[in-house]
C-alpha atoms as one frame of an Amber mdcrd trajectory, in Angstrom:
protein
   0.000   0.000   0.000   1.460   3.383  -1.014   2.445   5.697   1.756   1.561
   9.380   1.940   5.178  10.218   1.108   5.196   8.120  -2.086   1.820   9.589
  -3.203   3.224  13.089  -2.692   6.334  12.141  -4.685   4.217  10.725  -7.544
   2.084  13.891  -7.740   5.215  16.132  -7.723   6.703  14.058 -10.538   3.441
  14.380 -12.489   3.421  18.148 -12.022   7.025  18.436 -13.201   6.269  16.274
 -16.208   3.334  18.525 -17.172   5.411  21.698 -16.684   8.208  20.359 -18.892
   5.711  19.183 -21.517   3.930  22.562 -21.612   7.247  24.441 -21.884   8.391
  22.149 -24.682   5.173  22.550 -26.662   5.112  26.337 -26.251   8.749  26.587
 -27.388   7.916  24.829 -30.671   6.081  27.653 -32.396   5.136  27.399 -36.037
   7.803  29.026 -38.223   6.747  32.146 -40.103   7.281  32.342 -43.856   9.935
  34.766 -45.081   8.708  38.114 -46.368   9.441  39.033 -49.989  10.885  42.570
 -49.959  11.529  43.149 -53.660  13.932  42.829 -56.558  16.826  45.235 -56.950
  20.059  45.761 -58.894  18.569  44.702 -62.249  21.332  44.680 -64.860  21.020
  43.833 -68.564  24.192  42.778 -70.399  24.475  41.429 -73.954  26.153  38.052
 -74.457  27.861  36.639 -77.535  25.058  34.181 -78.425  22.322  36.715 -79.374
  20.991  36.713 -75.834  20.824  39.326 -73.098  21.778  38.258 -69.593  19.503
  39.700 -66.919  20.980  39.720 -63.425  19.138  40.858 -60.316  18.833  40.266
 -56.585  15.632  39.103 -54.886  15.531  40.356 -51.287  13.693  38.460 -48.553
  13.460  38.842 -44.780  13.574  35.861 -42.400  11.533  36.808 -39.280  12.328
  33.522 -37.492  14.859  32.979 -34.727  16.096  29.899 -36.577  17.781  29.677
 -39.934  15.840  28.572 -42.995  17.015  26.638 -46.036  16.460  27.936 -49.563
  15.182  25.031 -51.697  14.257  26.434 -55.091  13.377  29.458 -57.180  10.778
  29.376 -59.957  10.418  32.844 -61.496   9.068  34.158 -64.763  10.089  37.511
 -66.193   7.703  39.589 -68.303   8.513  42.750 -70.235   5.404  44.857 -70.813
   3.244  41.869 -69.812   4.892  39.565 -72.376   6.743  36.506 -70.979  10.412
  36.620 -71.991  12.343  34.321 -69.639  12.028  31.771 -66.849  14.339  30.714
 -64.036  13.872  27.314 -62.419  16.744  26.506 -60.079  17.256  24.231 -57.080
  19.304  25.380 -54.108  20.426  24.110 -50.734  21.479  27.370 -49.092  21.177
  28.317 -45.412  19.305  31.564 -44.725  20.366  33.531 -41.632  17.819  34.085
 -38.828  16.101  37.434 -38.197  17.584  39.284 -41.138  17.407  40.200 -44.796
  19.088  38.120 -47.459  19.516  38.320 -51.231  19.034  35.543 -53.756  20.942
  36.027 -57.018  18.742  35.784 -60.108  20.172  35.208 -63.570  18.033  34.883
 -66.703  18.680  34.943 -70.432  16.359  36.813 -72.777  16.584  36.628 -76.583
  18.234  39.786 -77.965  15.412  40.201 -80.523  12.816  40.570 -77.738  14.897
  43.190 -75.961  15.546  45.093 -79.206  11.809  45.095 -79.958  11.113  46.460
 -76.467  13.806  49.142 -76.881  12.307  50.240 -80.206   8.772  50.224 -78.800
   9.943  52.033 -75.650  11.761  54.668 -77.702   8.616  55.342 -79.744   6.417
  55.522 -76.650   8.882  57.754 -74.808   9.122  60.020 -77.858   5.325  60.283
 -77.890   5.148  60.740 -74.104   4.202  57.136 -73.298   4.978  54.873 -70.372
   8.406  53.367 -69.577   8.953  49.626 -70.026   7.617  47.455 -67.184   9.471
  44.371 -65.973   7.386  41.973 -63.913   8.687  39.013 -61.929   6.193  36.343
 -60.867   6.527  32.886 -59.355   7.573  31.224 -56.114  10.599  30.947 -53.876
  10.549  27.770 -51.787  12.250  27.430 -48.409  12.204  24.947 -45.556  11.544
  26.144 -42.022  12.229  23.494 -39.368  11.774  20.857 -42.062   8.416  22.296
 -43.156   8.258  23.435 -46.823   7.058  27.028 -47.279   6.243  28.847 -50.557
   6.937  32.567 -50.804   4.911  34.095 -53.666   6.614  36.672 -55.877   4.722
  39.244 -57.932   6.504  42.537 -58.416   6.661  45.152 -61.164   9.616  47.450
 -61.781  10.084  50.211 -64.326  13.303  49.713 -66.247  15.314  51.760 -68.693
  16.393  49.558 -71.589  17.668  52.590 -73.495  20.984  52.418 -71.595  21.961
  48.908 -72.742
């Protein structure tokens, strides 16, 4: 037959077990997805194979206290709402906690498409029209504590193709 001392010991052990369990569960919060901040440093440079290399940086912010892992990037580039290039690339890069980070983007666009946009842009600018719009759409996929997370991308930027 259990004594009063052993019953007290069992109930203290139960309390400690519940306290530890509650602390453990509360410490395991659901990771937040990174925030897409924008695309910057867009550079167009002609290559020797009748293509134009487009380089840019996609900036994201990791709000979590733990690092994330960049898995893949799937982006489409549009010039004046016309699709011109796509980037599909797998990664395995660590992302620092609680900070901004840049993902390098590199696409190739046929020179003919860019020349057509320059000509069209020159005519529109001459007649007081709008500048050329570059739009990036797609997804950036990361893993947060082993959980896959998609970060949607949909951003428009005005660009000056006249300075190629």
